[in-house]
C-alpha positions in Angstrom: -96.1 -96.6 48.3 -98.1 -99.1 47.9 -97.2 -102.7 46.4 -100.0 -104.5 44.6 -99.7 -108.2 43.1 -101.7 -109.0 39.9 -100.9 -112.7 38.6 -97.3 -113.2 38.0 -96.7 -109.3 37.2 -95.5 -107.3 40.0 -97.0 -103.5 40.4 -95.3 -100.4 42.3 -97.6 -97.6 42.2 -95.8 -93.9 44.0 -97.4 -90.8 43.9 -95.6 -87.3 44.3 -96.2 -83.6 44.5 -94.6 -80.8 42.9 -94.7 -77.3 43.8 -98.2 -77.4 45.4 -99.7 -79.0 41.8 -100.4 -82.6 42.2 -97.7 -84.7 39.9 -99.2 -88.0 39.8 -96.8 -90.8 39.7 -97.0 -94.3 38.5 -94.9 -97.2 37.5 -95.8 -100.6 36.1 -92.9 -103.1 36.2 -94.0 -106.1 34.6 -92.3 -109.1 35.4 -91.2 -111.0 32.6 -90.1 -114.7 32.9 -86.8 -116.2 31.9 -88.0 -118.0 29.0 -90.3 -116.9 26.1 -90.7 -113.4 24.8 -88.4 -110.8 26.4 -85.4 -113.2 26.3 -81.9 -111.6 25.1 -81.6 -111.7 21.2 -84.8 -111.0 20.7 -85.2 -109.0 17.5 -85.7 -105.3 18.6 -88.5 -102.8 17.7 -87.7 -101.1 14.7 -87.8 -96.9 14.8 -90.9 -97.5 12.3 -92.7 -99.7 14.3 -91.8 -98.0 17.9 -93.2 -94.8 16.0 -96.2 -96.8 14.9 -97.1 -98.2 18.7 -96.5 -94.5 20.1 -99.2 -93.1 17.9 -101.1 -96.1 18.7 -100.8 -95.7 22.8 -101.6 -92.2 22.4 -104.5 -93.0 20.2 -105.8 -95.7 22.9 -105.6 -93.1 25.7 -107.6 -90.4 24.0 -110.0 -92.9 23.6 -110.4 -93.5 27.2 -110.2 -90.1 27.6 -113.1 -89.1 25.3 -115.2 -92.1 26.7 -114.9 -90.2 30.2 -115.8 -87.0 28.6 -112.3 -85.7 28.7 -110.6 -83.6 25.9 -108.1 -85.2 23.7 -104.5 -84.9 24.6 -102.1 -83.3 22.0 -98.6 -84.2 21.4 -96.0 -82.0 22.8 -92.4 -82.1 21.2 -90.9 -80.8 24.7 -93.0 -83.7 26.6 -91.9 -86.1 23.8 -88.2 -85.3 23.9 -88.3 -85.7 28.1 -90.2 -89.1 27.7 -87.7 -90.3 25.3 -84.6 -89.0 27.2 -85.7 -91.2 30.1 -87.0 -94.3 28.2 -83.4 -94.2 26.6 -81.5 -93.6 30.0 -83.1 -96.2 31.9 -82.6 -98.6 29.2 -78.9 -97.9 28.8 -78.2 -97.8 32.6 -80.3 -100.7 33.7 -82.8 -98.8 35.9 -86.6 -98.0 36.2 -87.8 -95.1 38.4 -89.4 -91.8 37.9 -86.2 -90.4 39.6 -83.4 -89.4 37.6 -79.9 -91.5 37.8 -78.9 -89.0 40.5 -82.3 -89.1 42.5 -83.7 -85.9 41.5 -87.3 -86.0 41.2 -89.0 -86.9 37.7 -90.6 -83.0 37.8 -87.0 -81.5 37.1 -86.0 -83.8 34.8 -89.4 -83.1 32.7 -89.0 -79.4 33.5 -85.5 -79.1 31.7 -87.7 -80.0 28.4 -91.2 -79.0 29.1 -90.5 -75.4 30.4 -92.5 -73.6 33.4 -91.3 -70.1 33.1 -93.5 -67.5 32.0 -96.4 -69.6 33.0 -99.1 -69.1 36.0 -99.4 -72.6 36.2 -97.3 -75.9 35.5 -98.5 -79.0 36.1 -96.8 -82.6 34.8 -97.2 -86.4 35.6 -95.9 -89.7 34.3 -96.8 -93.2 33.7 -94.0 -96.0 33.1 -94.1 -99.3 32.1 -91.5 -102.1 30.9 -92.6 -105.4 29.5 -91.5 -107.8 26.6 -91.2 -106.4 23.0 -94.4 -107.8 21.9 -96.3 -105.5 24.2 -99.4 -103.8 22.6 -101.0 -100.2 22.8 -104.2 -101.9 23.6 -102.4 -104.2 26.5 -100.7 -101.2 28.2 -103.5 -99.0 28.4 -105.4 -102.0 30.0 -102.6 -102.7 32.2 -102.3 -98.8 33.4 -106.1 -98.7 33.4 -106.2 -101.5 36.4 -103.7 -99.6 38.3 -105.7 -96.9 40.5 -102.6 -94.3 40.4 -102.0 -95.0 36.3 -105.8 -94.6 35.6 -106.1 -91.3 37.9 -103.4 -90.2 35.7 -104.7 -91.0 32.5 -108.3 -89.6 33.6 -106.9 -86.0 34.9 -109.1 -83.4 33.5 -106.3 -80.8 33.7 -103.8 -82.5 31.2 -103.7 -80.8 27.8 -100.7 -82.3 26.2 -98.5 -85.6 26.1 -95.2 -87.0 25.1 -95.2 -90.6 24.4 -91.7 -92.7 24.1 -91.6 -96.4 23.3 -87.7 -97.7 23.2 -87.0 -101.7 22.8 -83.5 -102.1 24.4 -81.6 -105.4 23.7 -79.9 -107.3 26.4 -80.9 -104.5 28.4 -78.8 -104.4 31.9 -79.8 -104.0 35.7 -83.1 -104.3 36.4 -84.2 -105.8 33.2 -81.6 -109.0 33.7 -80.2 -109.0 30.4 -83.5 -109.7 28.8 -84.5 -107.5 25.8 -87.5 -105.2 26.8 -89.5 -102.7 25.7 -89.9 -99.4 27.8 -92.7 -96.9 27.7 -92.7 -93.6 29.1 -95.7 -90.9 29.1 -95.4 -87.5 30.3 -98.4 -85.8 31.0 -98.7 -81.8 30.7 -100.6 -78.7 31.1 -99.5 -74.9 31.6 -101.2 -72.0 31.3 
């Protein structure tokens, strides 16, 4: 695990492995000041705007992949369900980690939604980010691309599918310090 600093934003990057297949794991935790955007009582992102932002994140991510000669990712409802479950759980319980609240590896959580049975190969990766509700898709991608672990996940050639979840939680508990935050989870996958 390496700790990086970029201005006032704290960045933590982790990597993990599952079943001999690299499951690149990255985390970005953006520090939000106690005043200004993100303070308790800020309006939460609506469902429609969250869905629009999810589409924008996918479009930005696929644009970056195309620029690097990689195939664009297609949405997989099962990966979307895994990502949404994790974003909502983190927001409700006030933690920010790839590991589930019970400490189990993220790949176990994703596999409950994105089944590995019947496939010869199965691989998953995950990028997380939390920020003020004003975060845009372009800003999220810019932050991820500045981080080696996130960038590697985005540019991993084997990924074929993705699930994107964006939730905004008002007065989020725990590590979010009662702020209104937007949590983004992207779950990458490939199976054949």
